[in-house]
Every structure is written in C-alpha cells, then in structure tokens.
N, C-alpha and C positions, 0 to 999 in steps of 0.2 A: 596519487591518481596516476594511472598508467594507461597507455593506448597502444595496442598492437595491431598493425595493419596486415592485410593479406599479402601474398607474394605478388610483386609487381610483374607486369608483362614486358613485352619487347620495348626497348628504349626507356625503361623505367616508368611507364605510364600504365593506367588501368583502362581497359576497354569500356566504352559506353554501352548502355542497354543491357548491362549484366549486373546481377545482385552480388555486391561485395560485402562480406561479413567482417566486421571489426570487433576485436575483443577489448573489453574494458576491465580494469582491476582497481579496487579501492583498498588502501592500506592505512594503518595508523602511523603516527610519527615514528614508532619503533620498528615499522616495517612488517607488522602483522596484518593479515587479511581482516577486513571488517565489512559487514553488510551496510549498504547505503541505499536509501530510497530517493526517488526524484532526482537522479543524476541527469544533468542537462547536457544535451549534445547540440551544438550549433554548427551549421555548415555555411560557409561564405564562399562566394565566387569572387576571385581576385582578377582585376583587370590586368592585361599584359603591361609589362614595363619595358622601357627601352633596355636592350641588353647591355649597353655600355654604361648604364647608371652605376655610380659607385655608392658604397655604404651598405649597411645591413638592413634587412627587412625589419620594420617595426610593426609586426602584425597585431600587437596589442592595441596600437593606435588605430589600425585599420578596423579591427572588430568593434571598437568603441565609437567609431565615427558615426554621427547621427545621420549622415547621408548614405550609409551603406547598411542595408538590411540583410539579415541572414537569408541564405537561399533555402534553408530548411532547418527546422528545430524539432528535436525528439527528446523524450523523457524515458529513462530506463531505470531499473532497480538491479542492484548486485546482490548475490546470495550470501550465505554465511561464509563462503570461501572468498568473498570479495570479488567474484567474477560476474560479468555481464557482457552483453553483446548487442550490436545493432547492425542493420543492413542498409546499404546506400546504393542507389541505382541512379545514374546520371543519364538523361536522354542525350542522343547524339546531337541534337540541336543546341544543347547547353554545354557541349564539350569545352574544356579549358582547364584553368588552374584553380584549385579550391583550397580553402583553409578549414580544417576540422578542429573544433575546440570542445573539450569535455570538462565540465565544471562540477566539483563536489559542492553541494549546497550547504554542507555543515562547515567544512574547513575553508571553503572558498578557494581551495587549491585547484589549478587548472592545468591541463596538458593539451597538446595538439600537434599537428603537423600540416605541411602543405603537400599536395600531390596533384597529379595530372590525370585527366580523363580524356583519352583520345583513341580512336581506332587506328588512324594513320596520320603521321605528321604531314604528309605531303598532300592530303586531301585539299581540295579547293576551299579556301577560307572565306567565310562570308564577308562581303564588302562592308558590313556594318561594323566590323572590328578592324579598323585600319591600323590600330596600334600593334595588334598581333602580327599583321602582315609585314611590318618593318623589320622584324627580327627573323633571321635565318636560323632555324633550329635543326641541328644535325647531331649525329652520334657516331661512335666507333663500335666495332663488334666486341672489343675488350677494353678494360680499364688499364691493365698493365700488360706490357709486352716484354719479351726477352729479345736481346740483340740477335738478329738473324730471322726473326719472324716478320710477317707481313700484316700491316694494319689495314682494315677495310673501313672506309668512311662513306657513309650513306647520307644523302641530303635530298630534300624535295626540290624538283626543278621542272622547267618547261622544255619543250623540244628544241626551240630555236635560241635558247639562252647559251651564254658562255660563263664559265666559272674560273676565277683566278684563285688557285690554291697555293698558299704559302706555308712553309714549315719554319717556325720561328722559335728562338730560345731567349735566354737572358741577354744576349749580346749581339745577335746577328740573325739574318734570314738564312736558314740552312739551304732551302731549296724552294723554287716556285715553278708553277706550270699552269698553262691555260688548257682547258678541256672544253669540248662541246658536250652539253648535257643531253639527257634523254627525257622523254615525257614521263611524268610521274615521280620518278626518283632516279638518282645517279649514284653509282658506287665507284669509288676510287681506291685502288690498292697502293699502299705506301710501304716500301721495304724499310725495316727498322735497322739503323746502323748504330755503331758505338758512339758516334758524334751526337746522337740524339739523347744520350743519357745525361742526367738522371730524368729529365722530362723535357718535353717540347710542346708547342702549341700549333694546332692546325687552324688556320684562318681562311675563310672562304668568302670571296666577294662574288655574288651571283648577279649577272648583268643581263637585262633583256634589251633588245633593240628599241630605240626610242621611237622609231617610225611605226613599228608594228609589235603589239604585245598580245599574248594569248589569254591574259587574265587582267584583273584590276589591281595587281600588286605594283608597288614602286619598281622602277627600272633597276634599282640596286638594292639588294639585301646583303647583310653582312653578319657574320657570326664567328665565334672562336671557341675551341674546347681544348683543355689540357690533356695530355697523354703521358702516362708514366712509363719509363723505360728502365729495365734492370739489366745490368751487364754482369753475368756470372763471373767473368774474369776479375772483377773488382771486389769479390767477396772472399774472405777467408773464413774457415770453419775450424777454429782451434778446438782441441779436446782436452779434458782433464781426467786423469785416472788417479784416484786416491781412495783411501779406506772410507767405508760408509759410516764408521764410528771412530772417533778419535779419543785419546786419553790425554788429559792435561799433563803438562810437564813431561811428555814422552815424545820422542822424535817419530816422525812419519814421513813418507815419501809422496811427492806430487810429481806425476809424469805428465808432461805436456807434449802434444803432437798436433799435426794438422790433418784433417780428415782426408784431403786429396793430395797429401804429401807435398804441399807447397812450402817454400821457404818463407820465413816471417821473423819479425822482431816483436817481442812481447814482454809484458810485465805481469807479475802475479801480485794480487792483493788478497789478504785473508782478514776478515773483520767479523766481529760478533753480530749476529742478526738483530739483537736488541738495539744496538747502537744504530744500525742501518735503518731499522724501523722508525726510530725516533726522528731521524733526519730525512726519512722517505727517500733514502739513497737508492738509486738504480744503477746497475752495472753499466758503465759507459759503453755506448754502441757507436764506435767511430764510423762504421759503414753508413749508418743512418745520417750521421752528422755531415760526412763528406759527400753524401749523395742525397742531401735534402732537396726537396722541390724548390726550384728557382722561379722567381717572378718573371713575367714577360717584360722584356726590356726594349721591345721594338715599338716605335711610334708609328701610327698609321694616319694618313690624311687621304682625302680624295676631293674632287671638284664637282661631284654630282649634285651637291646642294644648289649649284648655280645653273643646273639644267632645268628648263621650264617643266613643271609638273613632276619633277623627280625627287623632291625633298623627302628625306627619310631620316633627318637628324645628323648632326655633325659627328664625324669619326676622327676626333683630334685629341683623344685622351691617351695618357700613358697607362697601360694596363699593368696591374700588380696582382696577377693571378698566381697563387701558390704561396710558398713560404715553408719554413722548416718546423713551425709549431713550437719553437723554443720557449715561448711565453707561457706554455702550459705546465712547465716543471715546478713542478713544485720546488805584588810588590814584596810583601813578606811571604816566605814560604808557608803554605797552608797544607792541611791534610788533603790528600787526593783519595777520596773515599771510593771513587768508581774509576778504576784504571781501565781504560778501554783496551780490548784485545784487537790490535791492528798490526798486521805483518805486511811489509811491502818488499818485494824482491824484484830485481831487474834494473834496467832492461837486459834481456838476453836475445841472442840471435840463434835461430834454428835453421839449419840447412835443409834443402829439399830431401824428403824421404826419411828424415831423422826424427828422433824424439829426445827429450831431455828430462833428467831426474833432478829433483830439488828436495833437500832435506829440511824440514821445518819442525820447530818445537814451540808449542803453545804454552803460555804461562798458566798459573793456577786458575782455571776458569771452568765453569760448568754451564752448559746451554747448547747453543748451536752457532756455527760460523758459516759464512759464505766465502767460498774461494772464487775469485774472479780473475779471468785472463783477458787482457785487451791486447790485440795483435794488429800489426800493420806491415805493409811492404811498400816502401817509398818508390821502388823501381816500377812496380806494376800498379801503384795507387790502389791496392787492395787492402781491405780492413775487415775486422771481425771481432767477435767476443764470445765468451762462454762463461757460465757460472755453475756452481754446484754447492748445495747446502748440505752440511753433514752435522750430526750431533756430536757433542763433546761430553763424555761422561766416563766414570770409572766405577768399579764395584763398591767403593767406599767414598762418600762425599760428605762435606759439611758446609754449613752456611751460618754465619753469625750476624746478628742484627743489633745496631746501635743507633742512637740519635746522631744528628749531624755534628753537634758540639756538646761538650760537657762543661759545667761550671765548677769552680773551686768549692770544696766542701760538699759536693753533691754525691748522693748514693744512687747507683743505677743497677738494674738487673740485666745481665747479658744472656739472652736466649740463644742457644746453639741448636740448630737442627741437623741431625745426622741421617743421611740417606744410605741405606744398604740395598743395593740392586742385585746382590748375589745371595742365594739361599744359604751358601756355605758360611756366610758371615754371621756369627752368633754373639760373641762377646767383644765389646768395643770399649776402649778407654779414651776419654776425652780430657785433654789438658789445656789449661789457659796460662799464658805468660803475659805480663804487662811491663811497661816501662816504669820509671821511678815515680812518675806523677800519679799513678793509679795503684791502689792497693786491693788485693783480693781478700775479702772478709772471711770466707770459709775456705774449704779445701780447693786447691787448684786443679785437682783431678776428680773425675766422676765416671763411674762405670755404667754401661748400658748393655742390655741383653736383648737380642732379636730372636724371636721364634721363627719368623719367616722374613722375607724381604719386605722393605717398607721404609718408613721414616719415624724417628722419635726425637723428642726434644729434651735438653738438659739445661738447667739455669745456674748461672754463677752470679754472685753478688759482689759488686765492686764499690770502692770508696775513692773519690777523687780527693787526694790529700792537699795538693797545691796546684796553682796555675803555672804551668811552665811551657805553654805553647803546644808544639806537636808531640803527641804521644802515640804509642803503638800497643796494640793488643794482638797477640798471636794465639790462635786456637788450632789444636791438632787432634787428630783421632787416629787410633791404631788398633788393628785387629789382625793378628798373625802377621803375614807379610804385606798386608794392605795398610797404607797410610794415606791420610788426607790432611791438608793444611789450609788455613784461612788467616790472612793477615789484614788487620783493619788499622788504618791511620785515622786518628781523631784529634781535633783541636780541643784543648782544655783552656778555657778563657776565664778571666775574672770579669764579671758583669759590672763591677763598680768602677766609676771613673777614677782617674789618678788624682789623689789629693795630697796636699802638702801643708805643713805648718812652719811658720817662720818665727824665730825668737831673736830679738835684737838686744845686744849687750854692748856697753861702752867700757873699754879697758884703758885705764890711765897708764902712764909710763911706769914700768917696774911694778905694776899691780898684778895680783893673782886672784882669779875668781873661779868659782865652781858652777858649772851649768848642769842642771839636772833635767833629763828629758826621758820620755818613755816612747817606745815604738808603737805604731798602730798599723792596721791593715793586715794582709795575709803574710804569714811568715815566709821568708824567702824572696819577697817582692819589694821589701822596704829597705831604705838606706838613709843615712844621715850625712849631711855635708856641713863641714866647718869652713866658713869663709871669713877671712880677716882682711881688712883693708884700711889704709890710711885715709880713705875718703869716707864720707857718710855711707851707710849701707844702702846698696841699690838692688839687692836680690838678683844678681846677674843670672844665677842658675835657673830660677823659676821663669823669668821673662824670656830667656833664650830657649828654654825647653818648649815654651808655648809656641815660639816661631817655628822651631824644627818640626813639631808635631802637627802644625796647622794642616788640615786635610786638603786644601785647594792649591792650585798652582797657576794662577795668572801671572803676568809679568811682574806686577807689584809684589805679590805674595812670595814668588820665587826669589826675587831680589832681597826682600826683607828677611827671609829665612837664613840667608848666607852672609849678608853684609856685615853684621856684628862679629861673625866668626873669623873675619880677617885679622882681628886684633886679640883673639883669645890667647894665642900662644905668647903674646907680648905681655899679657896681663896676669895669666894664671900659671901656677906651677903645675903643669899637666904631665901625666904619664905619657910614654911614647905611644901607647895604644890609643890614648885619647887624641894625641896630636895627629896620628894617622887617620883617625876617624874624621876629625875636623877638616883635614886636607882633602879627604875624599869627598866630603860634603861640598866644599868650595868648588872642587873640580866638576862635580855633577851639576852644580848650579851654573857654572860658566858654560858648560856644554848645553844645558837646557835653554839658557837665555839665547844662545846662538840660533835655536830653532824659531825664536820669536821674530828675528830680523827679517824684514821684507826687502824686496829688491831696491827700494828707494833709500835704504839704510836705516830707516826708523823701525821701531818694534811695535807689533800689534799687542792688544791686551790679552788675547788668547792665541795659542799656536794655531796657525792656519787662517786666521781672520784676514780679511782683505783691507781693513782700515788700519791706520797708524794711530797709536796712543801717544800723545806728546809727552805727558808727564812720565808715563812708563818708560819711554825712550830715554829721557834724561836721567831718571832714577837708576835704570839698569845700566846705562852708560857710565854713570858715576861709579857704580860698583865695579864695573869692568876696568875702568882706569885705575882705581885704587888697588884692585887685584893684580893688575899688570905691574904696578909699582912694588907689589909684594913678591914678584917673581913668577906669577902664574902666566901661562900661555893662553892667549885669547884665540877663539876660532879664526880661521884664515879670513883675512880681509874684513873682519868685523869692525875693527877700529877705524880704518880708513873710510869705509862706507858710512859708519855712524857719524864721524866728523863731517863728512860731506853733507849729510842730511841736517845736522845741527846748524851748520853754517848757513845753509839755504833757508831754513825756517827762521833763523835769527835775523837774517837780512830782510826777509819778507814780513816780519812782524810789525804791526802797527797798533798804537794804543787806541783805546776806545773810552773817550771821556764820558763821564756820567753813567757808566755801566760797568759790567765785568770786562776787564781789559786783559787779564792774564799776565799782569806784570810780574808776579812771583814766578810764573812758569818761564817767562823770558829771562828773568834774573838768574834762575837756577840753570837754565840752558847756557847762559853766558859764563856762569861759574864753572860748569863742567868743561866747556871749551877751554877756559883759562887753565884748568887743572890738567888737561891733556896736552897743553903746550900749543894750542891753536886759538889763542884769544882773539876776539873780534872787537877791537877798541872802538871802531866806528859805531857798532851796535850798542856797545856799553855806554858811550857818550850820549847817543840818542835817547836811551832809556833813562839816563840820569837827568835829562832835561824835562822829562814828563812831570808836570806839576801835580798830578794826582797819584804819584808813586806811593804804594802802600807801605806800611811799616815793615812787613815781612820781606818785601822786595828790596827795601833799602838795605837791610842787613845782608841779604844774599848778594846784592850787587857790590856792597862794600867788601865782601869776601873775595869777589872776582878781582876787584882793583888791587887788593892786598896780594893776591897770587901773582899778578904781573908786575909787582914792585912799585905801584903808585900809592904809597902810604898816605900821602896828603889827601888825595881824592877819597880814599877809603875811610880815613878818619872823619872827614867832613860829612860823609853820608852817615856814618855811625853816630856822630854827635847830633844829627837831626832825627834820629830814630829812637823810639821809646823801647824800653825792655819789658813793658807791660802790654799784654795782648788782651784787649777787652772783647773783641768779637772773634767769630770763628768762620771766616770765609775761606773754607778749605775743601769744599766739596769737589772741586775740580782737580785737587792734588792729593786726595786720599789721606789728608793729614788732620791735624788738630792744633789747638793752642800749644799743647806740650811739644808736638813735633816742631812747630815754629820756634819755640824757645830753644830746642836742641840745636836748630840751625844757627840761632843767635850765639849760643855757646861756642859753636864751631868757629864763627867769625871772631869772637872775643879772643880765642886762642891764637888766631892768626895775628890779631892786633896787639896781643899781650895786654889786654885790658885789665885794669886793677880790680874791676868788679867781678872777674871771672869766677873765683872760688865761691863767693857768696851766692852768685847766680846759679852755680852748679848745684847747690844744696837743695834748691826748690825742685829741680829735675830729679835728683836722687830721692827726695822724699816721695815724689809721685811714683817712681819706679818701685820703691820698697813698700808702697801701700797695696791694698787689695783692690784698688780701682782698676776697672777693665781698660785696656788700651788696644787700639787697632794694631794691625801688623806693622804698618809703616811708622806709627808713633813709637811703638816698642823698639823697632829696629833702629830708628834714627836717634832715639834717646840713648840706647846702649852704645851706638856708634860714637856719639859726641862725648859720653862719659868715658869711653875707652880712650879716645884721643886726649882727654884731660888727664887721665891716669898716666899715659905715656909722657905727657908734658911734665908731670910731677914725679917722674921715675926716680929722681934722686932721693925722695923720701921713702926709702924701702923699710921693711919691717923685719924683725927677728923675733920669733916666738917658739917656745917649747910648750907642747901640750901633752897631757897625760890622759889616755883613754884606757880605762881598766888598769892593767899593770904595766902598760907599755909607755915609755916616754919617747916622744918623737920630736925631732928638731926640724923646723921649717926655715929655710935659708932666707937671705935678704936681697936677692937679685931682682925683686919686684915689689911693687907697693900693694899688690893684691895677691893673697895666697888662698888656696883652697885644697881641702883634703876630704876624701870620703872616709867617714869613721864607722 
C-alpha cells in the first residue's frame, strides 16, 4: 500500500479551501500492481503538542483511541494497475495538523502520513486552541546553506513584541540578539559563517509586554529549528581513472587525482562486488562522518512560568535534535573455497596539482570489482571519497563446481563451464589435474568446439581414493594464445568416527608369543601400537588420545588435556618428533590457562567470565606447579597471584556441618599450597579438627602433611581413612569415585604405603576397560599411574619384537615401552 501526496506549499504546508488530490497504489507482496476494492481512507485531526515534548509520535495509538473520531472517511477502488486517488479539501476554520491513513481491506496493510493545512502561520489563532498558541512556529528560506550565504528566518509576531534570537550548536551559544518585531510577520537575516558548520540551531523567544498585549496569546512563545551548513573548503573530490574492463592476472594502472587540484592523503581498496553485496558494504564517506549533524547541547531555562497569567510550559529540557544516523547501517587448516578478491594500497600522499599512478594485478577472478578511494587532509580538515565499478573478464574463462566436502570412497562428477567471449575462439582443450587423494576415472583432457561466442560445459568423473585432508583440483583451458585457469581447494574427510581395538596379552619372563591381528578402516589412516609395561595394562594411548581430541576448552578440560602429558617422556620411549609435539601441547596449555586467570588470582571456568571457579583454580594451579617443576615457564605473575588467592580463600574457608562443606576442595587447595612451597599449617590444622571430614578429604589432607614433612600427622589421617569409596559426592569437583581413588594412590606413593601396588591394579583395570570416563577422571588416573611407574622405574624391561621380517630391540631405560608398528 502506497500514498503519494501533492507538492507542498510555502513552509511545507497545504493551503485550506483548495482541492488536493492524493494518489494511492496497491501492490502484492512481490511488488506487482493489483486491483483492490473498498480501500478505506481515514483522515484524523491531531491536536497540537508542546514543541519540547520528547519521544516519537505513536500515531497508531492515536488513530485507535476510542475518544478520537476520524475527521473524514472515504472509500475508493484501485484499477488493474493498482492505482487510485482521492481529493481532500480542508476548510479554513479547520486548519491544523492532520493524519491520513489508507488501509487495504484484504491484507490489512496500512500507510499514511501527517501534514499541515494552513494559509499563513502568522494568522490570528483561535482562542479555542490554546495549546497551538504556546508553540512558536517558524522556518528558514532554505534547509541547507553554504558558508558565505545569508539565511532568512521568518516568524509570526505582533508589532509591540520583542524577540530574543540565539544561534546555538552542540557546545555553545554562537550569537544572540534582541530585535523589535513587526505586525504579522518578522524576517531576520543571518550571515552563515564557517563556525556554524556542520549545523546549528536557531532558537527564538518571542515576548509580549505583560501590561498590554495585542492578542490572547501567552506573553512568551518559544521555538527552535535546525539548519544545515556545508563548508566547501572541507570537501575533497578525489577522482579515479582506470580501464573500464579488466583482465584477471594482468596488470593495470589506477590514476588518482583531486578534482580541484587539492593536496590529500588517500588509500585505495579494490574488492569484488559479490563480497561487498553480501556484507552490504558501502564506500566509507569520511566527509559525512566528520560533518555529521550534531545534537543541540545548550540548556535553556526561563522564569516566565512564575509570571501571573504567563504559563506556557517549562523550558528546562536538554534538546537532542540531530544525530549522524549511524544506527541505520546496515584450528586446523581447511580448504578455502572462496578466496575473496581484496586489494588494499596506501596510505599515499598527493601534493597539490599532482596525480599518482598505481599498478595493480588481480588474481584469477571473473566478475566485477569496485575500486574505492578514501581521502583526507588533516591540515584543512577536508575529506572525501570516490568509487568506480568495472568488469573483470577475458576472452576465455572457465568455472568449475564442486560440493563443499568430499568423503572417502566417494565418486563425483566435476562440471566445468567454459565461456568464450571472442568469436575468434573456436577449439578449446580443457585439462584437469588433481592431488594424490583424488583420482580421475576417465581422460584428464576434453576438447570443445565453439561455432560462435557463448558458453559450453564439459564433465569429468573423479574418484576419492582416501581421506587425506586438504586436496586440490586444477582446471585449465587453452585455445591458441588464450588460457584460463581455475583452482579449487576441497576437504576430503572420513565421515566415520575414529575407532580402536585393544588386545591384552600377558608375557612371562623369557617367554615368546605371537600376536595375530588384522587392520580395519580406510587404508592409509590406520596404525597399530605395541605397548609393553611392567604394570598392568592401562591403555595409555587411547585414554590420552581422548583427552587431546576433546572438543571443548573450559579450565577443567584444558588442564585435563595436558596434565598427563607432563610425564609421557618419562614413561614412554618416544621419538624426537613426538617429544616436540608433547612439549608444544604443554606450552599451549600453559599459555591458554593464563587467559583464565582473573585479577584476584583465581581462574574462571570459561575465558572472560567474571566469576571464579574454586576447583578449576586449584586443579589448574596444581598442573602449573607440576609443570614448573618440570622446567616450563609460567605466565608472568601467574604463580604469585595464584598463591595469594589460594591463601586468602583457605584462611576464609569455614566448615558447614550437616551439609555440603567443600572439605575436599579445601583439602585439595591446601595440598597445592604445600606443593608450591607455601603451606598454610594453620588452615591445615583447622581442617584436621573438623569432625565430619570426608574420606576423600582425609586422603588429600594427609598428602599435604606428607609434603611438609609431618609424616606422623599424615599417617594418622591415612589410618582413619578407608580405601573404598561407596558414594559419589563429586559434582562440585567434576570428579568420580575413580578420580578419588587416583588421589588416594598419589597419597600412598608419598607415604610409601605397602598397599600401593595392589590398589593401583583396580585403577589400571578401569583404565583398560571400555568404561566411559570424564576428562578429569581420565586425566587424574593417568597422572597417578604415571607417578607410580616413575616410582617403580628400577623395574625396567628389555624386549625384542619381530614385525614382518624386521627384528627390533627396545631398550631398558623405562618400565613402559611403546612402538608404532
């Protein structure tokens, strides 16, 4: 539904007692004309509002208010072209502000506008409409002025009145003057200066003598209008001279100059139109930005409300008229299928009267690009921009289409479109080349013949042999001296999840056994690992791989993924490449954990969160202390801030009898403080006296006492603690019964408990099973077992194994050996 109004008269109003014809159009949702019957037109008269009221008009509420009835209602029909019209004539006695609404009876879509019907603003206004009298309405002869012009302001007035005229901007009153008014209307001339740019406000206070007035208006009327000012000296007009058609992979020149020979600093950007359309990008216009309309920043008060009979509403608002309209604007390497064409050059300086040449070369691209120049001159505060869109094409062009990804074993047809824009091109040879992961089933070349210019397609059949990540497909076309190339990057992935099988065998001293196994999965992606240990099998490889591949990255998961890796080089016979990889993982983990630390020294659960996670702070700090002991460098001030936080929280902790007390969290906190050399014996003794101390907390506190050399206190606590965990109160520590058992094993190693080896078998059994484990349970179990193996390092192994025809010797400097076979 659309409404077109006739041309407005002087001051933007329509005269009364005149027939004004309005045009109506009805459209479908697709924008096509449609005939419509019984289109309803409603005309409302709107009462005057105080000019200083803030907020937007809510005309929909006005028109639906049960106390306001339409001034006039009409019905019309639109023709087959969707067009219709109606005539409106407002009597002089009914002059004022009106709302017109046009409603489609079928779609219920409505449109409308507000408009004024007046012959002269300065006519005597009926005393029946006192609200209208309180607002001084005036206007300028133009909306926009150039510096050096003169603005004429006209407003209604009485002969014996005085008017205070002030020119104001965002920060100050530019000028003010008192004038004597004339009967009927008064016109004031205002010279426009550069100080008034980019806009200013004209405010008028019209005052009548209190003792004698010529009309029934209030003795004070007040109004303001914004006026836009343009300063030509602050505008630059850069120009671009470049070819109308460009060829890909061929150099061309861009010549930049300024229309009025002004000096400027500028940048050049060249980008493809398709990318700019997707992001709705517009060429930056710094002139508009630095010369945007400013809001009125002057406060206005008066005391006329206190004059008897002079009340006309308070004038104590902060006006915000204007604004710049800115709110209306709209891990692993993977294949980059759509490489954007973006060139950025500069900044460059151009002296007055000069031009500059720039040589640019576009990549292999077909379409159109936009060249954009943004210029400025800080000395004169002048700014400008220019843009130019040109086509990019060549006599011979090709385009290949492929899905976003391919899967192993998949067969795909590659369509190639060849464009010949020159009639001289007749015979074209198309060639396809692929990387190792993709096989061409038929011939890699195909001929095409063109009788005239146009486009043709040729198809190639491909077979994806194996999944090896990033692959490349290169298509080329040649006809005489003309060539065209198209390069496609594509990911080849295996849609199946990673699977593994574990076989456990027991080998007695001096015994020889044969292990038969067969591979499964996609050829080239599988491997077998032989792991030998003097300990029960714990399937280190599978459990550790689960932690490393875990997709999330909170503080607990980040710590769990790298904590067991601290001990891998002590346990495994690893290659130098594997050692470098593990070291890199640990360094990345340390760096990432540094981002979790908050100003108070604790760590948040996710990076950037405002709250601190107590268990995560202790768990991550435990890893950092162990890593430091292994020779890794911690982030600057991480340890000192973390120790300060741990001490403060440890001192402030209080037990909660009969409910969740967090005693395990406090015990773990005290253990890490002792491990870092900052033991808090007072807090340890207070926790020890807690008569509801949990089983897990006893073992963890015993480990803390062992670290500070108080073996007697440590053993007394351990003797009162059980090694069986029947309940699982671990939801606040992200753990499990198995995780708590791993902590017990860690304490047993410190106390050299005789039950250590047998107790470790139960943890090893769970690690080697198919049972799911959380990230922390997995990490802490591997950590404890790793410390056990280091403790038993004297029981090393010596093995020879034969794979195929090769005999390989595995040394005896560790009690756990691993080889990829």
